[in-house]
C-alpha positions as CSV (number, residue, x, y, z in Angstrom):
1,M,0.0,0.0,0.0
2,D,1.6,3.2,-1.2
3,K,-0.2,5.7,0.8
4,H,0.8,8.7,2.9
5,V,-0.7,9.0,6.5
6,L,-0.4,11.9,8.8
7,V,-0.5,10.7,12.4
8,V,-1.4,13.5,15.0
9,D,-1.2,12.8,18.8
10,D,0.4,14.6,21.6
11,E,1.8,11.4,23.1
12,A,5.0,10.4,21.4
13,H,4.6,6.7,22.3
14,I,1.1,6.6,20.6
15,R,2.7,8.3,17.5
16,R,5.4,5.7,17.5
17,I,3.1,2.7,17.8
18,V,0.8,3.9,15.1
19,E,3.8,4.9,12.9
20,I,5.4,1.3,13.3
21,N,2.1,-0.4,12.4
22,L,1.3,1.8,9.3
23,K,4.9,1.2,8.0
24,R,4.2,-2.5,8.2
25,L,1.2,-1.8,6.0
26,G,3.5,-0.1,3.6
27,C,2.5,3.5,4.2
28,R,4.6,6.7,4.3
29,V,4.1,8.3,7.7
30,T,4.3,11.8,8.8
31,L,4.0,12.7,12.5
32,A,2.4,15.9,14.2
33,A,2.0,16.5,18.0
34,D,-1.1,18.8,17.9
35,G,-3.7,20.3,15.6
36,V,-1.6,23.4,14.6
37,E,1.4,21.2,13.5
38,A,-1.2,19.0,11.7
39,L,-2.5,21.7,9.5
40,E,1.0,22.9,8.7
41,R,2.0,19.4,7.7
42,V,-1.3,18.9,5.5
43,A,-0.5,22.3,3.8
44,A,3.2,21.2,3.1
45,D,2.6,17.7,1.9
46,R,-1.1,16.5,1.4
47,P,-1.6,13.1,3.1
48,D,-4.0,10.4,1.8
49,L,-5.4,10.0,5.3
50,V,-5.1,11.8,8.7
51,V,-5.2,9.8,11.9
52,L,-6.1,12.3,14.5
53,D,-6.4,12.5,18.4
54,V,-8.9,14.6,20.1
55,M,-7.3,15.8,23.3
56,M,-4.2,17.8,22.4
57,P,-2.7,21.3,23.4
58,R,-3.0,24.3,21.1
59,M,-5.8,22.9,19.0
60,D,-7.8,19.8,19.7
61,G,-8.8,17.2,17.2
62,F,-12.4,18.3,16.7
63,E,-11.3,21.9,15.8
64,T,-8.4,20.5,13.5
65,L,-11.1,18.4,11.8
66,R,-13.5,21.1,11.4
67,R,-10.7,23.2,9.7
68,L,-9.6,20.4,7.4
69,K,-13.1,19.8,6.4
70,G,-14.0,23.6,6.0
71,D,-11.2,24.3,3.6
72,P,-11.9,23.2,0.0
73,E,-8.3,22.3,-0.5
74,T,-8.3,19.6,2.2
75,S,-12.0,18.8,2.7
76,A,-11.6,15.5,0.7
77,I,-8.8,14.1,2.9
78,P,-10.3,11.3,5.0
79,V,-9.8,11.7,8.7
80,M,-9.9,8.8,11.2
81,M,-10.2,9.8,14.9
82,L,-8.0,7.8,17.3
83,T,-8.8,8.9,20.9
84,A,-9.4,8.0,24.5
85,R,-12.7,10.0,24.4
86,S,-15.4,7.3,24.1
87,Q,-18.6,8.8,25.1
88,D,-21.5,8.8,22.5
89,Q,-21.3,12.6,22.3
90,D,-17.7,12.4,21.2
91,L,-18.5,9.9,18.6
92,F,-21.4,12.1,17.4
93,E,-19.2,15.1,17.4
94,G,-16.5,13.4,15.2
95,Q,-19.2,12.1,12.9
96,R,-20.7,15.4,12.6
97,A,-17.4,17.2,12.0
98,G,-16.7,14.8,9.1
99,A,-14.6,11.9,10.4
100,V,-14.8,8.6,8.4
101,L,-14.0,6.4,11.4
102,Y,-13.8,6.7,15.2
103,L,-11.4,4.3,17.0
104,T,-11.0,4.4,20.8
105,K,-7.8,3.9,22.9
106,P,-6.6,1.5,23.9
107,F,-6.6,-0.1,20.5
108,S,-5.3,-3.2,19.0
109,P,-2.8,-3.1,16.1
110,Q,-5.3,-5.1,14.0
111,A,-8.1,-2.7,14.7
112,L,-6.0,0.2,13.7
113,L,-4.9,-1.4,10.5
114,E,-8.4,-2.4,9.6
115,G,-9.6,1.0,10.3
116,V,-6.9,2.7,8.2
117,Q,-7.7,0.3,5.3
118,Q,-11.4,1.1,5.7
119,A,-10.7,4.9,5.8
120,L,-8.5,4.7,2.8
121,S,-11.1,2.8,0.9
122,G,-13.7,5.4,1.4
123,E,-15.9,3.5,3.7
124,E,-17.6,5.9,6.3
125,M,-18.6,5.4,10.0
126,G,-21.4,2.9,10.5
127,K,-21.1,1.2,7.2
């Protein structure tokens, strides 16, 4: 799989775990520690998918997602939420803002890879 994935999480060990697994899938991976850095990375090198945490400093994942989906240049990039926030209202917020998938932490590597493949194939949440 020759796809570029941007992984956005404020926890370095989570970024690293996701990166290792995505590289096993054959993806090129770029990392960002928060939403501000994510928007900079997207502007510099358009990824095929963004894997996005919710709770981060400077700009949270929901605001990052809204900005990505609100910009015609980036609105078509699929975004997969990967977060510890597992309440129904969080899932609804992610779906309403445009996330194609919502995976909660802790997660299994298999669930991550299946989610990434699903998001890259164009399938949406609940399908």
